[in-house]
C-alpha positions as CSV (number, residue, x, y, z in Angstrom):
1,M,-49.4,41.0,-44.3
2,R,-46.1,42.3,-43.0
3,S,-43.0,40.8,-44.6
4,A,-40.0,39.5,-42.8
5,A,-38.0,42.3,-44.3
6,E,-40.3,45.0,-42.9
7,A,-39.9,43.5,-39.5
8,I,-36.3,44.7,-39.5
9,A,-37.3,48.3,-39.5
10,L,-40.3,47.9,-37.2
11,A,-38.8,45.7,-34.4
12,P,-39.0,47.6,-31.1
13,E,-36.5,47.2,-28.3
14,R,-39.0,46.0,-25.8
15,S,-36.8,43.4,-24.0
16,T,-33.5,43.9,-22.2
17,Y,-32.6,40.3,-22.6
18,P,-34.4,38.7,-25.6
19,L,-32.3,35.5,-25.7
20,E,-34.1,33.6,-23.0
21,H,-35.9,31.2,-25.3
22,V,-33.5,31.5,-28.3
23,D,-31.7,28.4,-29.6
24,Y,-29.0,28.9,-32.2
25,R,-28.4,25.7,-34.2
26,L,-25.8,25.2,-36.8
27,A,-27.3,23.4,-39.8
28,E,-25.3,20.3,-40.5
29,T,-27.6,17.5,-41.6
30,P,-29.4,17.4,-45.0
31,E,-32.7,17.7,-43.2
32,E,-31.6,20.8,-41.2
33,K,-30.2,22.5,-44.3
34,D,-33.3,21.7,-46.4
35,R,-35.6,23.2,-43.8
36,I,-33.6,26.4,-44.0
37,Y,-33.5,26.4,-47.8
38,R,-37.3,26.1,-47.9
39,L,-37.6,29.0,-45.3
40,R,-35.4,31.1,-47.6
41,Y,-37.7,30.4,-50.5
42,R,-40.8,31.3,-48.6
43,A,-39.3,34.5,-47.2
44,Y,-37.8,35.7,-50.4
45,L,-40.9,34.9,-52.4
46,R,-43.1,36.8,-50.0
47,E,-40.9,39.8,-50.3
48,G,-40.8,39.7,-54.0
49,A,-37.1,39.2,-54.0
50,I,-37.2,36.1,-56.2
51,L,-39.3,34.4,-58.9
52,P,-41.3,31.3,-58.1
53,S,-39.4,28.0,-58.7
54,E,-40.4,24.4,-58.9
55,T,-37.8,23.4,-56.3
56,M,-39.2,25.8,-53.7
57,R,-35.8,26.1,-52.2
58,V,-33.0,28.8,-52.2
59,T,-29.4,27.6,-52.0
60,D,-26.1,28.5,-53.7
61,R,-22.5,27.4,-54.0
62,Y,-21.4,29.1,-50.9
63,D,-23.6,27.0,-48.5
64,D,-21.2,24.1,-48.3
65,L,-17.9,26.0,-48.4
66,P,-15.6,25.5,-45.3
67,N,-15.6,29.2,-44.5
68,N,-19.4,29.4,-44.3
69,W,-21.7,28.5,-41.4
70,T,-25.5,28.5,-41.8
71,F,-27.6,28.8,-38.7
72,G,-31.2,28.3,-37.8
73,I,-32.7,30.4,-35.0
74,Y,-35.3,28.4,-33.0
75,I,-37.8,29.8,-30.5
76,H,-39.4,27.3,-28.3
77,G,-38.1,24.6,-30.6
78,E,-39.6,26.1,-33.8
79,L,-37.5,27.6,-36.7
80,Y,-38.1,31.3,-36.8
81,S,-35.2,32.7,-38.9
82,S,-31.8,31.8,-40.4
83,I,-28.6,33.5,-41.4
84,R,-25.4,32.5,-43.0
85,I,-22.0,33.6,-41.7
86,S,-19.0,33.8,-44.1
87,V,-15.5,34.3,-42.8
88,L,-13.3,36.0,-45.4
89,T,-9.5,35.9,-45.4
90,S,-6.8,36.3,-47.9
91,E,-7.1,32.5,-48.5
92,W,-10.9,32.1,-48.2
93,R,-12.9,34.6,-50.3
94,G,-16.1,32.7,-51.0
95,S,-19.2,34.7,-50.1
96,P,-21.8,36.8,-51.9
97,S,-20.4,40.1,-50.8
98,S,-16.9,39.1,-51.8
99,E,-18.2,38.3,-55.3
100,M,-20.5,41.3,-55.7
101,F,-18.1,43.9,-54.2
102,A,-14.7,42.3,-55.1
103,D,-13.4,45.8,-56.0
104,L,-14.0,46.9,-52.4
105,L,-13.3,43.8,-50.4
106,H,-10.4,42.0,-52.1
107,P,-7.9,44.8,-51.5
108,E,-8.8,44.6,-47.8
109,L,-8.3,40.8,-47.9
110,D,-5.0,41.3,-49.8
111,R,-3.8,43.4,-46.8
112,G,-4.5,40.5,-44.5
113,K,-7.8,41.8,-43.1
114,V,-10.4,39.3,-41.6
115,I,-13.9,40.1,-42.7
116,I,-17.2,38.7,-41.5
117,D,-20.0,38.6,-44.1
118,P,-23.5,37.7,-42.8
119,T,-25.9,37.0,-45.6
120,R,-29.1,35.0,-46.3
121,F,-30.9,36.6,-43.4
122,V,-34.5,35.4,-43.6
123,A,-37.4,35.1,-41.2
124,D,-40.7,33.3,-41.2
125,P,-43.1,36.2,-41.8
126,E,-45.8,34.8,-39.5
127,K,-43.6,33.8,-36.6
128,A,-41.7,37.1,-36.7
129,K,-44.9,38.9,-35.7
130,A,-44.8,37.1,-32.3
131,F,-41.2,37.9,-31.6
132,P,-40.3,41.5,-32.6
133,E,-36.7,41.1,-31.3
134,L,-36.1,38.4,-33.9
135,P,-34.0,40.7,-36.2
136,Y,-31.7,41.6,-33.3
137,V,-31.1,38.0,-32.1
138,T,-30.6,36.8,-35.7
139,V,-27.9,39.4,-36.7
140,R,-26.2,38.8,-33.3
141,L,-24.6,35.7,-34.9
142,G,-22.6,37.9,-37.2
143,W,-21.4,39.9,-34.2
144,I,-20.4,36.8,-32.3
145,A,-18.5,35.7,-35.4
146,C,-16.5,39.0,-35.4
147,G,-15.4,38.2,-31.8
148,H,-14.7,34.5,-32.4
149,F,-12.6,35.0,-35.6
150,N,-10.9,38.2,-34.4
151,A,-12.3,40.2,-37.3
152,D,-11.2,43.5,-38.6
153,I,-14.4,44.4,-40.5
154,G,-18.0,43.4,-40.1
155,L,-20.3,43.7,-43.1
156,A,-24.0,43.8,-43.9
157,N,-25.3,43.0,-47.4
158,V,-28.7,44.7,-47.3
159,R,-31.3,46.5,-49.4
160,P,-31.3,50.3,-49.0
161,E,-34.4,50.4,-46.9
162,H,-32.6,48.3,-44.2
163,R,-29.5,50.5,-43.8
164,A,-31.0,52.4,-40.9
165,F,-31.3,49.2,-38.8
166,Y,-27.6,48.2,-39.3
167,K,-26.4,51.8,-38.7
168,K,-28.4,51.8,-35.4
169,V,-27.3,48.5,-34.1
170,F,-23.7,48.0,-35.4
171,L,-22.8,51.6,-36.3
172,Q,-22.2,50.5,-39.9
173,Q,-21.9,52.9,-42.8
174,P,-22.6,52.5,-46.5
175,W,-19.6,51.2,-48.3
176,G,-20.9,50.2,-51.7
177,E,-23.9,51.3,-53.7
178,P,-26.6,48.7,-54.4
179,R,-25.8,46.0,-56.9
180,L,-27.8,43.0,-58.2
181,F,-26.8,39.5,-57.0
182,P,-27.6,36.7,-59.5
183,G,-31.0,35.1,-58.6
184,L,-32.3,38.1,-56.7
185,L,-34.7,40.7,-58.2
186,K,-33.8,43.6,-55.8
187,P,-30.4,45.1,-55.5
188,V,-28.4,45.1,-52.2
189,G,-25.8,47.5,-51.0
190,L,-22.8,47.0,-48.7
191,M,-22.4,48.4,-45.2
192,A,-19.3,48.0,-43.0
193,A,-17.7,49.0,-39.7
194,D,-14.4,48.5,-38.0
195,Y,-15.2,45.9,-35.4
196,R,-12.5,46.7,-32.9
197,S,-13.2,50.4,-32.8
198,I,-17.0,50.1,-32.2
199,R,-17.4,46.8,-30.2
200,E,-17.5,48.5,-26.8
201,K,-20.1,51.0,-28.0
202,V,-22.3,48.2,-29.3
203,F,-22.0,46.3,-26.0
204,Q,-23.0,49.3,-24.0
205,R,-26.1,49.9,-26.1
206,F,-27.0,46.3,-26.6
207,P,-25.6,44.2,-23.7
208,Y,-27.1,41.0,-25.0
209,M,-24.7,41.2,-28.0
210,R,-22.0,39.9,-25.7
211,S,-21.0,36.3,-25.9
212,S,-18.8,34.0,-23.9
213,A,-15.8,32.1,-25.3
214,F,-17.7,28.9,-24.7
215,E,-20.8,30.1,-26.7
216,R,-18.5,31.1,-29.6
217,R,-16.7,27.8,-29.7
218,M,-19.9,25.8,-29.5
219,L,-21.6,27.8,-32.3
220,F,-18.7,27.6,-34.8
221,Q,-17.4,24.0,-34.1
222,R,-18.8,21.5,-36.6
223,S,-19.5,18.0,-35.5
224,G,-16.8,15.5,-36.4
225,E,-15.0,18.0,-38.6
226,R,-12.1,20.4,-38.3
227,R,-11.9,23.8,-40.0
228,S,-8.9,24.5,-42.3
229,S,-5.8,25.3,-40.4
230,S,-5.9,28.9,-41.7
231,L,-9.3,29.5,-40.1
232,D,-8.3,27.7,-36.9
233,A,-5.4,30.1,-36.7
234,L,-7.8,33.0,-36.5
235,V,-9.6,31.5,-33.5
236,S,-7.1,30.0,-31.2
237,P,-4.9,33.0,-30.2
238,F,-8.0,35.2,-29.6
239,E,-9.9,32.7,-27.6
240,R,-6.9,31.7,-25.5
241,A,-6.7,35.4,-24.6
242,S,-10.4,35.6,-23.6
243,I,-9.9,35.8,-19.8
244,V,-13.0,37.9,-19.4
245,P,-16.0,35.6,-19.6
246,N,-18.0,37.9,-21.9
247,S,-16.7,39.8,-24.8
């Protein structure tokens, strides 16, 4: 049986607009979050990335930090995949990559860089077979975050066998050799790209990576809650300048 991880390398580009039936949902309720934590467990266990546990859930201390957003990707109303987006600044440094690769990332944050760190990308192995474009529409959320938060650097925290996918889609290059994150059995490496220098190239090759200012705001606005003022400051100037509907 093909794993969710293998689907990354095998997904063909068969659709020019694969978002037609895709619904991105920010996980905010305990029930929504629990559904994703259980999906993580099933996916990681199937890939041999974790050991079995009695809780049958995967979560960590980053899930509820103010600079982290966890999304479920739904197709025709069913949960197919999930990804967590971390926004790193000089003030907010909480994310797996920031911990694992502190020697590489903290100097950039000290210089005032804004970094988007997508992690916890998991997919339902069975459902992924019916939607080969799933890896593309899932990682699109990290690209949307780069635009929304006016990022300098976009990251990918991935196993070595998945580097080719991120190099192909986001023109990212290896930035840190694989290291082992607590709780995982397989090491992951860091890939990165300068967002502003490559964004137009990515849009030309994958037009559906574009997003409107409205979509960006709707995705990263939590219900009944405001972000910290430092994170709001990243968003407001950029989005007010978004005269072109898609960027």
